[in-house]
N, C-alpha and C positions, 0 to 999 in steps of 0.2 A: 845422949841422943836428944836432938831438939824436938820438942813437941809444940804444936800450934793448935789452939782450941778456939774456934770462932763461936760467937754468941750474938744475940741481938736481932736476928732475922725474924720474919713474921709476915703477917698480912696487913697491908696498909692501903688506904684509899689514894687515888691519884691526887697529887698535890701535898701529900703528907710527908712526914720525915721519919727516919730511923737512924739509929747509931749502932753500927756494928763494932764489936770488940774482938780482939785476937790476943789471947793470953799466951805468952811465950815462956818456955821453960827448957832446961837442959843445957844451957850454955850462956854466954855473956851477951845479953841483949844488944848492947851498944855496938857490938862488933858485926852486927847484921844489918843489911839494907832490907827494908820491909816493903811490901806492896800488897795490893788487893787485885784480884782477878775475878771474873765471873763467867759463867757458862749458862746461856739461855737454852730453852727447849730446842733440841735439835741443832744447836749451834756449837761453835768451837769456843774453847776457853780464850778469853780476851783480857787484855790489861784494862783495869779501871783506873788505878792510881798507884804510883810508885814513888818512893822517896828518891831524891837525887843522890847519885853516887859522886857527883861533883858539880852539879848545876841546879837547874830549875826542876821542881817537882813535876813529874810527868802525869798528865791526866788524859784519858780518852776524850776526844772532841765532844762526844755525846754527853759527857758529865761535867764538863768545864763550867764553873760558875754555880754548880749545884752540889757537888760533892767536895769534901775536904778530908784529906788524910792527915793524921797526926799521931804522935806517940807520947807515952809517958814512961820515961826510962826508969823512974822510981818504982813503977808498978809493972814493969816488963810487959807493957800492953800497947798494942797498935789499935787505932780507931779509924773508922770511916763514917763521917757524918754525911748523911744523904738527905738532901732537902728537895722540895718540889719534885717528888718522885712521879715517874710516868709508868704506864703499863709496860713499856719496852724495857724498863729496868728490871723486870721480873727475871730472876736467874738464881742459880746457886752461886754464892759469893765465897771465894777462897782467899785465905791468908797465905802469903808467900814470904819466905825468908831466904836471903842469899848472904853467905858469909863473905865479908870483905876480904879481898886479896885471894883467898883460897877457892871461892866460888861454890862451896857446898850449898845445895838448895833443898828446901823443905816446904811441904804443903800441909795445910790444915785439912780437915775433913769436909769443910764447907757448911754454910748456913743458907737456908732457903729464904729468899725475899720475893714476895708476891705482891704486886701492885694491881689492885682491882677494886672496882666499885661493887 
């Protein structure tokens, strides 16, 4: 069974940076397409960044140029580097995994990011 464990969230001032990590276990990491989603207070879960399944990395317009998704296959870990954070980035951030071809999907438990002065 795939398990995803996020870490790296916290409280940061506007303009600051955070790096989220998602530790993957339970299957072969490279056979999964990974992504980050977030859910703000009272809002719906939305895509933040997703690895391409055949093209360009997908970023939400609101985070383009500020956030970068990356992965380390040797460590079975997905990252989200978040720079120039804004109060509107405040949300619970979730790691998502989708198995290539078969489509099985998994979610982490989420990590809280709060941007406030």
